[in-house]
BAFI-3210 file (N, C-alpha, C; in Angstrom, 3 decimals, decimal comma, padded with zeros to 6 digits):
// residues 74
n [1|2|3|4|5|6|7|8|9|10|11|12|13|14|15|16|17|18|19|20|21|22|23|24|25|26|27|28|29|30|31|32|33|34|35|36|37|38|39|40|41|42|43|44|45|46|47|48|49|50|51|52|53|54|55|56|57|58|59|60|61|62|63|64|65|66|67|68|69|70|71|72|73|74]
n.u [114,113|112,277|113,557|115,773|114,519|113,452|115,828|116,943|115,069|115,451|118,080|117,758|116,040|117,594|119,436|120,718|118,969|119,769|120,313|118,652|118,710|115,981|114,769|115,041|113,333|109,982|108,642|107,330|108,339|111,007|110,969|109,590|111,308|113,167|111,830|109,915|110,751|111,357|112,387|111,417|108,668|108,297|108,816|106,822|104,271|101,567|101,999|100,189|099,400|101,871|102,535|100,452|100,974|103,597|103,086|101,300|103,004|104,943|103,417|102,233|099,677|096,548|095,715|093,548|091,052|089,945|089,084|090,512|088,719|088,918|089,113|086,825|083,825|080,912]
n.v [189,919|189,664|187,626|188,839|190,362|188,379|187,227|189,383|189,637|187,173|187,515|189,701|188,608|186,654|187,887|188,774|190,379|193,574|194,382|197,010|199,520|200,664|204,001|205,429|207,326|208,653|207,650|209,472|211,922|211,606|211,359|213,710|215,730|216,013|216,919|218,963|221,395|224,162|226,298|225,756|225,766|228,455|229,693|228,680|228,805|231,001|233,938|233,834|231,140|229,898|230,791|229,566|226,840|226,510|227,217|225,201|223,012|223,574|223,628|221,222|221,129|221,544|222,372|224,778|224,425|226,473|228,290|231,132|234,190|234,791|232,299|230,944|229,323|230,719]
n.w [-166,046|-163,882|-162,576|-161,417|-159,465|-157,753|-156,897|-155,528|-153,465|-152,159|-151,269|-149,529|-147,615|-146,502|-144,905|-141,671|-139,051|-137,760|-134,456|-132,793|-130,424|-128,605|-128,041|-124,765|-123,849|-124,393|-127,512|-129,162|-128,224|-128,892|-131,744|-132,452|-131,620|-133,585|-135,762|-135,372|-133,831|-131,478|-133,027|-135,618|-135,105|-134,344|-136,767|-138,468|-137,277|-136,309|-134,230|-132,015|-131,999|-131,611|-129,022|-127,562|-128,012|-126,955|-124,314|-123,566|-123,785|-121,809|-119,459|-119,509|-120,459|-122,272|-125,687|-126,822|-129,304|-130,769|-133,574|-135,231|-136,007|-138,779|-139,973|-139,520|-140,533|-141,854]
ca.u [113,903|111,661|114,537|116,573|113,702|113,413|117,169|117,089|114,252|116,139|119,235|117,277|115,445|118,609|120,295|120,383|118,526|120,693|119,571|118,658|118,190|114,883|115,058|114,510|112,248|108,801|108,967|106,826|109,300|112,224|110,768|109,173|112,406|113,939|110,997|109,104|111,313|110,942|112,762|110,476|107,338|108,272|108,796|105,642|103,008|101,280|102,469|099,236|099,474|103,157|102,427|099,568|101,649|104,699|102,496|100,769|104,138|105,609|102,527|101,645|098,253|095,914|095,589|092,157|090,942|089,103|089,642|090,377|087,544|089,113|089,051|085,522|082,843|079,654]
ca.v [191,020|189,169|186,784|189,730|190,729|187,240|187,088|190,467|189,267|186,083|188,094|190,533|187,763|185,795|188,684|188,828|191,693|194,275|194,832|198,454|199,855|201,637|205,137|205,256|208,282|208,358|207,678|210,728|212,978|211,341|211,701|215,092|216,661|216,188|217,375|220,148|221,999|225,544|227,151|225,489|226,239|229,915|230,101|228,229|229,096|232,401|234,234|233,345|229,678|229,539|230,991|228,542|225,540|226,485|227,219|223,850|222,107|223,834|223,331|219,910|221,394|221,275|223,492|224,919|224,276|227,541|228,890|232,582|234,648|234,760|230,922|230,345|229,229|231,300]
ca.w [-165,127|-162,660|-161,906|-160,585|-158,303|-156,843|-156,337|-154,555|-152,306|-151,458|-150,592|-148,421|-146,578|-145,889|-144,032|-140,254|-138,601|-136,879|-133,275|-132,580|-129,094|-128,632|-127,159|-123,415|-123,648|-125,210|-128,933|-129,706|-127,884|-129,653|-133,152|-132,574|-131,379|-134,805|-136,869|-135,101|-132,627|-131,242|-134,161|-136,712|-134,690|-134,399|-138,176|-139,206|-136,605|-135,992|-132,872|-131,027|-131,957|-131,016|-127,574|-126,995|-128,063|-125,990|-122,971|-123,328|-123,588|-120,531|-118,334|-119,763|-120,593|-123,557|-126,614|-127,245|-130,757|-131,280|-134,775|-135,287|-136,744|-140,229|-140,461|-139,208|-141,619|-141,375]
c.u [113,308|112,626|115,429|115,807|113,667|114,765|117,401|116,285|114,907|117,322|118,797|116,736|116,472|119,522|119,782|119,982|119,555|119,900|119,747|118,041|117,106|115,236|114,399|113,379|111,052|109,146|108,490|107,750|110,569|112,065|110,419|110,304|113,236|113,114|110,297|109,581|110,868|111,243|111,782|109,082|107,250|108,176|107,465|104,304|102,813|101,768|101,515|099,325|100,776|103,102|101,564|100,256|102,762|104,177|101,956|101,900|104,745|104,733|101,895|100,121|097,732|095,872|094,127|092,105|090,006|089,804|089,532|089,207|087,719|089,003|087,682|084,601|081,521|078,506]
c.v [190,502|188,277|187,624|190,132|189,597|187,035|188,157|190,164|188,160|186,623|188,898|189,680|186,883|186,565|188,663|190,261|192,277|194,754|196,344|198,728|200,913|202,801|204,935|206,232|207,890|208,533|208,981|211,893|212,836|211,768|213,174|216,083|216,903|216,743|218,697|220,779|223,453|226,466|226,988|225,990|227,757|230,400|229,787|228,611|230,600|232,676|233,718|231,835|229,227|229,687|229,920|227,177|225,479|226,504|225,836|222,855|222,309|223,489|221,951|220,025|221,038|222,546|223,587|224,945|225,315|228,182|230,410|232,978|234,529|233,349|230,261|230,377|229,788|230,293]
c.w [-163,816|-161,883|-160,979|-159,324|-157,283|-156,156|-155,269|-153,295|-151,496|-150,663|-149,371|-147,287|-145,875|-144,935|-142,598|-139,889|-137,641|-135,659|-133,074|-131,217|-129,236|-127,708|-125,796|-123,121|-124,511|-126,685|-129,567|-129,421|-128,716|-131,103|-133,326|-132,392|-132,632|-135,957|-136,609|-133,800|-132,509|-132,416|-135,321|-136,352|-134,791|-135,852|-138,849|-138,582|-136,435|-134,569|-131,785|-130,873|-131,302|-129,499|-126,920|-126,953|-127,030|-124,549|-122,619|-123,076|-122,201|-119,327|-118,429|-119,868|-121,974|-124,378|-127,000|-128,771|-131,368|-132,476|-134,701|-136,188|-138,261|-140,813|-140,211|-140,407|-141,111|-141,370]
res [x|x|x|x|x|x|x|x|x|x|x|x|x|x|x|x|x|x|x|x|x|x|x|x|x|x|x|x|x|x|x|x|x|x|x|x|x|x|x|x|x|x|x|x|x|x|x|x|x|x|x|x|x|x|x|x|x|x|x|x|x|x|x|x|x|x|x|x|x|x|x|x|x|x]
***
């Protein structure tokens, strides 16, 4: 069994790497566009949070981190 593992490692290490072009835009924008887009944000966030996030994105501003009253610890 261990012989197969060593053989697999040898095969993997002997292969040539495939060159991949990096995205020209910021990596965070590239990855985020496929995981957390407007449709997903609207479905998962509260209406207030969605408005704050979209406003921050459009104005390049910040999101305040104030918790709603129901989430605050007394």
